[in-house]
N, C-alpha and C positions, 0 to 999 in steps of 0.2 A: 863758594861759598859757596856738575855735576854731576835729602834729604831723603812692618811692611809686609778663622780663614774663612773667607768669603769667596764667591766666584772671582772677585777682583780684590786684591789686597791693596791697602793704602800704605805708603811709606814715605818718609821725608827724603828729600834730595839734597845733595851736598851744596851748601853755601847759598842757595838761592831762595829757600823758603817755599819752594814749589811742593805740590803733592803729586806723587806718582800713582798711577793706577796700573795694576799688574794682572795678568791672566796667565794660566798655565799654557805652555807652548805645545804644539803638535809636532809630529815626526816628519814633516814633508819639507825637506830642505830644497831651496832653489834660489837663484840669483835674484836680488832685488832690482826692480825696474824703477822708473821715475816715480816721484811721490804722487799719490792719488789726489786729485783736485776736488773731489766731491765732499771731502770732510772739511778741509780748510786749505786755502791757497798756499800757506806757509808750512804745510805738513812735510816733515823730514823723516825718512826711514834710515835707521842706522843699525847694522848688524853688530852684535857684541858677543864675542866668543864665550864670555863668562856669564852672560845673562841666562837665567833659567826660565824666565817668563817674559811675555810681552809687557812692555812698560810704556805708558803714555805720559808725557810731561809737557807742561806749558812754560816756555821760557819767558823771562821778563820782557823780551822784545816782541812777544806775541807769536813766535814760531812754535809749532806743535811738533814735538819729537816722538817718534815711535821706535823704541829699542826692540830689536828682533833677536831672539836667542839663536844660538848656533844652528840648531836643527829646526828653526822656525821657517815659515814661508811668507812670502809677500801677500798671498791671498788671505792667510789668517791674520797677518798684521793689519791689513786694510779692514778686515771684518771687525777686529777688535777696536780699531780707531773709530770706525763707523758706529759701533755700539756705544761709544763714549761721547757722541756728538753733544748731548746736552751738558755733560760735565765740562767738556772743552769750552762750550759757549759760555758757561758760567764763569770759568776762569778768565776768559778773554774780557768779559764784561767787568770783572773785578779789576783787571789791569787798566782798562779804559777809565773806570771810575777813579782809580788811584791817580792816574795821570792828570785827570781833570781837577781833582782836589788838591794835588801837590805837584805842580809843574816842575820839570827838571831845572835845577839851578844853572844859570848861564854864567860861565866863567870867561873872563877875558883871556886873551892869549898869555898875558903876563901872569895872571892868577893861575892858569893851568900849569904853566911851567914851574911856578913856585910850589904848587901842590904836589906835582910829580917829583920835584927835587926833594921835597920834605919826605915823601913816601920812600924814596931811595935811601935817605938818611936814617929814618926811624923804623921802618918795618923790618928789614933784615935783622938788626940787632935784637929786636924784641922777639922775633921768631926763634932765633938761636938761643936766647935766654930761656924761653919756654921749653925748647927741645932739651937743653941741658938739664933743666929742672926735672924732666921726666925720663932722663936717660936715653934720649933718642938722637940718632945721628942724621943730620941733613947734609947732603952732598953739595947742594947748590941752591941759592935763593935768587929768584928773578922777580922784578916788578914790571907788570904789564898793564896795558890798557884793554882789559877784557870787558866786553860788552854784556855778556850773559853769565859770567861766573865771578865769584869773589875770590876763588883760589883753585889750585889743582896740585896734585902730588903724583909723581911718577914712581914706578917701581924702583928706579935707581936712586930715589931719595931727593929728586929735584922738585922743589916747591915753588910754584908761581903764585904771586899775590897781586890782587888788583890795587892799583894806586889809590882808588877811592876809599880804601880802608882808613886812610888818615882823616877822612871826613866823618868817621863814625865815633861814637863814644868808645872809650878804651875797653870796656867790658865786652862790647859787641865785637870789636876788632880782635880781641883775644880769643873769643869763641871761634871765629873764622880760622885763626891760626891753629888753635887746638884741633879743630876739625881736620885740617890738612895733616897735622902731625900724627893724628891717630890713624891716618891711612898708611903710615909707615908700619903699623902693626897689622892692619886689616885693609886690604884694597877692595872694599865693598861697602854696602850700606845695610848690612845685616843687623839683626838685633844685638849681636855681640859687639859690632862696631859702635852702635849708639850707647851701649853700656859703657864702653871705654870713654866715649865723649862725656857722658853724664858723670862718671867718676872724677874726671878732671875739671869739668865745667858744669856744676850742678844747675846753673841758671841758663843752660843752653836753649831751653824752650823759649824763655823770655827773649834771648838774643835772636832767635829765629823769627819770633813775632815782630821784633823791631825791624829786622831786615825786610820782612814782607810789607810792613807799613811805610818804610822810608826808602825802599830801593829806587823809586822813581824820582826822588828829590836830590840825589847825589849827582854832582856835575860830570 
């Protein structure tokens, strides 16, 4: 479910309803060292060969991820993350407020097993139905217990779905599936990608809003 001109561009990140902040990268490549602690203790640096800008995102679990382009440097990544301290703090406050207002549902062991079994029964057939409707080929479907993603798609056509999708309204669940299916056509979150999503799922912005508001209430 991991939604883009100003000095820093805003863009949606896949599946999670997060906002990403981007900055143009510099040409000083170097190996990334341990995460900098002065911005946030859960700061994670990840180098991505296809990224063209630095990207800061806040995960539902509170971790702060900094995506570094192929020719970017740790020094510039740290500087970019530091420049976004106030934005990061606001996102973290929103997460805490959301958790306080809507605590995570506690499932018993039996309820958890039943929900995951239902997900394995219901989610793959629905995904394949949507794929066939739009002429897309899925090589494999997996149901997983992902803590910070609603789904993912590999270049080989392997789509992973979070079992918690069965706890969502059908129209929100379908948006997550459509999102991953559109990655079979574009493995990015460019404007072209979001146009593909909008053409198939016109209510996708409402679905993303639902995910932002209810992510912390799912067991």
